[in-house]
C-alpha positions as CSV (number, residue, x, y, z in Angstrom):
1,M,146.5,114.4,131.1
2,A,143.6,112.2,132.3
3,L,142.7,112.4,136.0
4,K,142.7,109.1,137.9
5,M,140.1,108.8,140.6
6,A,139.6,105.7,142.9
7,I,136.4,104.6,144.6
8,P,135.8,101.6,146.8
9,N,135.1,98.4,144.9
10,K,132.4,97.0,147.2
11,G,130.2,97.7,150.1
12,R,128.1,100.7,151.0
13,L,130.8,103.2,150.1
14,N,130.9,101.7,146.6
15,E,127.2,101.9,146.0
16,K,126.9,105.4,147.3
17,S,130.0,106.6,145.4
18,V,128.7,105.2,142.1
19,Q,125.2,106.6,142.6
20,M,126.6,110.0,143.6
21,L,129.0,110.3,140.6
22,N,126.3,109.3,138.1
23,Q,123.8,111.8,139.6
24,A,126.5,114.5,139.3
25,G,126.7,113.8,135.6
26,L,129.9,111.7,135.7
27,E,128.5,108.6,134.0
28,F,130.8,105.6,133.6
29,D,131.5,104.2,130.1
30,D,131.0,100.5,129.9
31,A,131.2,100.0,133.7
32,D,130.9,96.5,135.1
33,E,131.3,95.2,138.6
34,R,134.0,92.8,137.4
35,K,136.1,95.6,135.9
36,L,138.9,97.3,137.7
37,Y,138.4,100.7,136.1
38,A,136.0,102.6,133.9
39,N,136.3,105.8,131.8
40,V,133.8,108.6,132.4
41,K,131.8,109.6,129.4
42,R,132.9,112.9,127.8
43,R,135.4,113.6,130.5
44,D,139.1,113.2,130.8
45,L,138.6,111.1,133.9
46,S,139.2,107.4,134.7
47,V,137.7,105.8,137.8
48,M,139.5,102.9,139.5
49,F,137.7,100.4,141.7
50,L,140.0,99.5,144.6
51,R,139.8,98.3,148.2
52,A,139.1,101.2,150.4
53,S,142.3,100.7,152.4
54,D,144.4,100.6,149.2
55,I,142.9,103.9,148.0
56,V,144.7,105.7,150.8
57,R,148.1,104.1,149.9
58,F,147.7,104.7,146.2
59,V,146.6,108.4,146.6
60,H,149.5,108.9,149.0
61,S,152.0,107.4,146.5
62,G,150.5,109.2,143.5
63,A,149.4,106.0,141.7
64,V,146.0,107.6,141.6
65,D,145.3,111.3,141.8
66,M,142.3,111.4,144.1
67,G,139.8,109.0,145.8
68,I,136.8,108.4,148.0
69,T,137.5,106.3,151.1
70,G,136.9,106.2,154.9
71,K,138.4,108.8,157.1
72,D,139.3,106.1,159.6
73,L,141.6,104.5,156.9
74,V,143.3,107.8,156.3
75,L,143.9,108.2,160.0
76,E,145.1,104.6,160.4
77,Q,147.7,104.9,157.7
78,D,148.7,108.4,158.8
79,A,148.8,109.3,155.1
80,D,150.2,112.5,153.9
81,V,147.3,113.4,151.6
82,K,145.1,116.4,151.1
83,L,141.6,116.2,152.5
84,L,139.3,117.8,149.9
85,D,135.9,117.2,151.5
86,E,133.9,115.3,154.1
87,L,130.9,113.7,152.4
88,N,128.5,113.2,155.4
89,F,127.8,109.5,154.6
90,G,129.3,106.2,155.7
91,H,129.3,107.5,159.3
92,C,130.9,105.2,162.0
93,R,133.3,105.5,164.9
94,L,136.4,103.6,166.0
95,S,135.6,102.4,169.5
96,V,137.1,100.4,172.3
97,A,134.7,97.6,173.5
98,A,134.9,95.1,176.3
99,P,132.8,92.0,177.2
100,E,129.7,92.6,179.3
101,G,130.3,91.6,182.9
102,S,134.1,91.8,182.5
103,G,134.5,94.6,185.0
104,I,136.0,96.8,182.2
105,D,133.5,99.6,182.2
106,T,135.8,102.5,181.1
107,V,139.3,102.7,179.6
108,D,140.6,103.5,183.1
109,D,139.8,99.8,183.9
110,V,142.2,98.6,181.1
111,K,145.3,97.3,182.8
112,D,148.9,97.2,181.4
113,G,149.5,93.9,179.7
114,M,146.0,93.4,178.5
115,T,145.6,92.3,174.8
116,V,143.6,94.4,172.3
117,A,142.4,92.7,169.1
118,T,142.0,95.1,166.2
119,S,142.5,95.7,162.5
120,F,143.5,99.2,163.3
121,P,146.8,98.7,165.1
122,S,148.4,102.1,164.5
123,M,145.4,104.1,165.8
124,T,145.0,101.7,168.7
125,K,148.7,102.0,169.6
126,R,148.7,105.8,169.5
127,Y,145.5,106.0,171.5
128,F,146.7,103.8,174.4
129,A,150.2,105.3,174.4
130,K,148.6,108.7,174.8
131,L,146.8,107.3,177.9
132,G,150.0,105.9,179.2
133,K,148.8,102.3,179.0
134,K,151.0,99.5,177.8
135,V,148.7,97.1,176.0
136,Q,149.5,94.2,173.7
137,I,148.0,94.6,170.3
138,E,146.8,91.5,168.4
139,Q,146.3,92.5,164.8
140,I,143.5,90.7,163.0
141,S,141.8,91.1,159.6
142,G,138.2,90.9,160.7
143,A,135.6,89.6,163.2
144,A,137.2,91.3,166.2
145,E,134.0,90.7,168.2
146,I,134.7,87.0,168.6
147,T,138.2,87.4,170.0
148,P,137.3,88.0,173.7
149,H,135.1,84.9,173.7
150,L,138.0,82.9,172.3
151,G,140.4,84.2,174.9
152,V,142.5,85.9,172.3
153,A,142.0,89.4,173.7
154,Q,140.4,91.1,176.7
155,I,139.2,94.0,174.7
156,I,138.8,95.0,171.1
157,V,139.0,98.2,169.0
158,D,136.7,98.1,166.0
159,L,134.4,100.2,163.8
160,V,131.0,100.8,165.3
161,S,127.9,102.1,163.4
162,S,124.7,101.4,165.3
163,G,126.2,99.2,168.0
164,S,123.9,96.3,167.3
165,T,126.8,94.0,166.4
166,L,128.5,94.7,169.7
167,K,125.3,94.0,171.6
168,M,124.7,90.8,169.7
169,N,128.1,89.6,170.8
170,R,127.6,90.7,174.4
171,L,130.1,93.5,174.2
172,K,129.8,97.1,175.3
173,E,131.4,100.3,174.0
174,I,133.6,101.9,176.6
175,A,135.4,104.7,174.6
176,V,135.5,106.3,171.2
177,I,138.9,106.8,169.5
178,A,137.8,108.6,166.4
179,E,134.7,109.5,164.3
180,S,134.7,108.6,160.7
181,Q,132.8,109.2,157.5
182,A,133.4,109.0,153.7
183,V,136.0,111.6,152.5
184,V,137.5,112.8,149.3
185,I,141.3,112.8,149.4
186,A,144.0,113.9,146.9
187,N,147.6,113.4,146.2
188,K,149.2,116.7,147.2
189,K,151.4,117.0,144.1
190,A,148.6,116.0,141.8
191,Y,146.3,118.6,143.5
192,K,148.7,121.4,142.7
193,E,148.9,120.3,139.0
194,Q,145.1,119.6,138.5
195,K,143.5,121.7,141.2
196,E,140.8,123.1,139.0
197,Q,139.6,119.7,137.7
198,M,139.6,118.2,141.1
199,E,137.7,121.0,142.7
200,E,135.1,120.8,139.9
201,I,134.6,117.1,140.7
202,V,134.3,117.8,144.4
203,S,131.8,120.6,143.7
204,A,129.7,118.3,141.6
205,I,129.7,115.7,144.3
206,R,128.8,118.3,147.0
207,S,125.9,119.6,144.8
208,V,124.4,116.1,144.8
209,L,124.8,115.7,148.6
210,D,123.3,119.1,149.2
211,A,120.2,118.2,147.2
212,E,119.6,114.9,148.9
213,N,117.6,116.3,151.8
214,K,115.7,118.9,149.7
215,K,112.6,118.8,147.6
216,Y,111.3,121.2,144.9
217,L,107.8,122.4,145.6
218,M,105.4,124.0,143.0
219,A,101.9,125.2,143.7
220,D,99.3,127.7,142.6
221,V,98.3,129.9,145.5
222,P,95.9,132.8,146.0
223,T,97.6,136.2,145.6
224,S,96.1,137.3,148.9
225,K,98.2,134.6,150.7
226,L,101.6,135.8,149.4
227,D,102.6,137.4,152.7
228,D,101.9,134.0,154.5
229,I,103.9,132.2,151.8
230,R,106.9,134.4,152.3
231,K,106.9,133.7,156.0
232,F,106.4,130.0,155.7
233,F,108.7,129.3,152.7
234,P,111.9,131.3,153.1
235,G,113.6,129.0,150.6
236,I,117.2,129.6,149.5
237,A,116.5,133.2,148.5
238,G,112.7,133.3,149.1
239,P,110.0,131.6,146.9
240,T,109.9,132.3,143.2
241,V,106.5,133.9,142.3
242,M,105.2,133.8,138.7
243,N,102.1,135.2,137.2
244,I,99.6,132.9,135.6
245,M,98.2,133.9,132.2
246,D,94.8,135.6,132.4
247,R,94.7,135.3,136.2
248,T,95.2,138.0,138.8
249,D,93.8,136.2,141.8
250,I,96.3,133.3,141.6
251,V,100.1,133.0,141.2
252,A,102.5,130.1,140.8
253,I,105.2,129.6,143.4
254,H,108.4,127.5,143.2
255,V,110.5,126.9,146.3
256,V,113.1,124.5,147.7
257,I,112.2,123.0,151.0
258,D,113.7,120.5,153.4
259,K,112.5,116.9,152.8
260,D,111.3,116.5,156.3
261,K,109.0,119.5,156.0
262,V,107.1,118.3,152.9
263,Y,104.1,117.0,154.9
264,D,103.6,120.2,156.9
265,A,104.1,122.3,153.8
266,I,101.3,120.5,151.9
267,V,98.9,120.7,154.9
268,R,99.7,124.5,155.2
269,L,99.3,125.1,151.5
270,K,95.9,123.3,151.3
271,K,94.7,125.5,154.2
272,M,95.7,128.5,152.2
273,G,93.6,127.4,149.3
274,A,96.5,126.3,147.1
275,T,96.0,123.9,144.2
276,G,98.2,122.0,141.7
277,I,100.7,121.2,144.4
278,L,103.7,119.3,143.0
279,I,106.7,117.9,144.8
280,T,109.8,116.7,142.9
281,P,113.2,115.4,143.8
282,I,116.3,117.5,143.1
283,D,119.4,115.9,141.5
284,R,121.8,118.7,142.2
285,M,122.0,122.0,144.0
286,V,124.7,124.3,142.7
287,P,125.1,127.5,144.7
């Protein structure tokens, strides 16, 4: 039975999901941005392109078996799904914000009867109820930042990434309700039936993400510097050292390093007398 997987149909989550699946070797057959689904080449897998919020509902109901979406949407719908993995991209937070100069500097300043504009009514209701505050919730579909200036609401609850949009609209963040990022979720019944295939897909995705901040370094180094190499390049299991034909004074090393250490690594290698230094990207890292 073909596995049905859903990914967001637009935005940053879409672009990252498509790139990630392709890099994992799950290439779409005849994919087009206008299509609602695509088959994966040489795999018993179909990918559906859906709204991120709909993915949660469809995975919950079993219309699709698994999907990539935002954790905030899973929390908002309080969906009974299985969380397979957190993907460490699409980071944002659901925050409470108030107009600058309003005198509302913390959630303690929020009074009973105040109106909160949000497209996350369930999480907002649960949050303020937990604080014992009786607020009025004005559900909107977008552009929450404008509502205080229109007199529709005194405060808002919205997703915040860098905070620049709030600042642009003269709003300040006064509390964080929840942190969010992209996640892989599965229908619980489907997971029991197709656990192995789902975990293979999650493992493939994880191998791509693990490789993103790594580089593969190769260089020819003097044999006399091998002790220094071992100390400076611990790698995953230490550097790989290979003999070079007809040379006893030089060996070739291969090692995986963090992307942010590439500059220092090259400087250090040159000081050691290394030559033929080569840095390449890594598509996947499979433990």
